[in-house]
C-alpha positions in Angstrom: 73.4 19.2 30.1 76.5 17.8 30.7 78.4 17.3 33.8 80.8 19.9 34.9 82.5 20.2 31.6 82.5 24.0 30.3 79.8 23.9 27.2 80.6 25.3 24.3 77.9 25.7 21.8 77.3 25.5 18.2 74.2 26.6 16.9 72.3 24.8 13.9 69.6 26.9 12.1 68.3 25.7 8.3 65.4 26.4 6.4 64.2 24.9 3.5 61.4 27.2 2.0 62.5 30.0 -0.8 60.4 32.3 1.0 61.3 34.4 4.1 64.3 32.8 4.5 66.7 35.2 6.1 63.5 35.9 8.8 63.0 32.0 9.4 66.5 32.0 10.6 66.4 34.5 12.3 63.8 33.5 14.5 65.5 30.3 15.2 68.9 31.7 16.0 67.2 34.7 18.1 65.7 31.6 20.0 68.6 29.6 20.3 70.5 32.4 21.7 68.1 33.4 24.6 68.6 29.1 25.1 71.9 29.5 25.8 71.9 33.0 27.6 68.7 31.2 29.8 71.8 28.6 30.7 75.1 31.0 30.6 76.1 28.3 27.9 78.7 30.2 25.7 78.2 30.0 21.9 81.1 29.4 19.7 79.6 29.5 16.2 77.0 29.3 14.0 75.5 27.4 10.9 72.8 29.0 9.1 71.7 27.0 6.1 68.6 27.3 3.4 68.3 23.6 2.5 66.1 20.5 2.9 65.7 18.1 5.4 66.1 15.1 3.5 68.8 16.3 1.1 71.7 16.8 3.9 75.0 16.9 2.1 78.6 16.8 3.6 79.3 20.5 2.8 76.2 21.8 4.9 77.2 19.6 8.0 81.1 19.8 7.5 81.0 23.1 9.7 79.3 21.8 12.8 81.0 18.4 12.0 84.5 20.1 12.0 83.7 22.1 15.4 82.9 19.0 16.9 86.0 17.1 16.0 87.8 19.9 17.0 86.4 20.1 20.4 85.9 24.2 19.2 82.3 23.0 20.5 80.6 20.2 22.4 77.3 20.8 22.5 74.8 21.3 19.4 71.8 23.9 19.7 69.1 23.6 17.4 64.9 24.7 18.1 63.9 21.2 17.1 65.6 17.7 15.5 64.0 18.0 12.3 66.5 21.2 11.7 69.2 18.4 11.3 67.1 16.1 9.1 64.0 14.4 8.0 65.2 11.2 7.5 66.0 8.9 10.3 68.8 7.3 8.9 70.6 9.8 7.9 69.7 11.9 11.2 71.1 8.7 13.4 74.4 8.7 11.4 74.6 12.4 12.2 73.8 11.6 16.1 76.7 8.9 16.2 79.0 11.0 14.7 78.2 13.6 16.8 78.4 11.3 19.8 81.8 10.2 18.4 83.2 13.4 18.9 82.0 14.1 22.1 79.6 16.2 20.9 75.9 16.1 23.0 72.7 17.2 21.0 70.4 19.5 22.5 67.0 21.0 20.9 65.0 23.8 22.6 61.5 21.5 22.1 63.2 17.9 23.5 66.2 18.4 25.4 69.3 16.0 24.3 68.6 13.9 21.5 70.6 10.6 22.1 71.0 7.9 18.8 68.3 6.2 18.0 70.0 2.9 17.4 73.4 2.5 18.1 75.2 -0.6 15.8 77.1 -3.0 18.2 80.1 -2.6 16.0 79.7 0.9 14.4 81.3 1.3 11.1 82.1 4.0 8.9 79.1 3.7 6.3 76.7 3.6 9.1 78.1 6.7 9.7 77.9 7.9 5.7 75.1 10.7 4.7 
């Protein structure tokens, strides 16, 4: 996924529905753990979020951003990109922030996910949630 630098993964699970939350999050976590195990990637943390994919808040994403910013994790792993957000501008804002912090975003379904749009001079507003 990334050069020779040691990969430190932060797992990211999210479920919106009121039913079977624990089961859904467990299934996602299991898939992500296996994905990392198969690739020999060290897991350093996990976010298990019960919340909507259209209403992401700073509070929900904060542990993940903190792990990226501090350098604790340099790889964000999720089952699919819609776990992060179902809104494209929001998703792009997050992808830009992770990129700025040196974190690669990868999904089990589609591999590495790059920002969809890179403003020539990204300003903080374009990176707000």
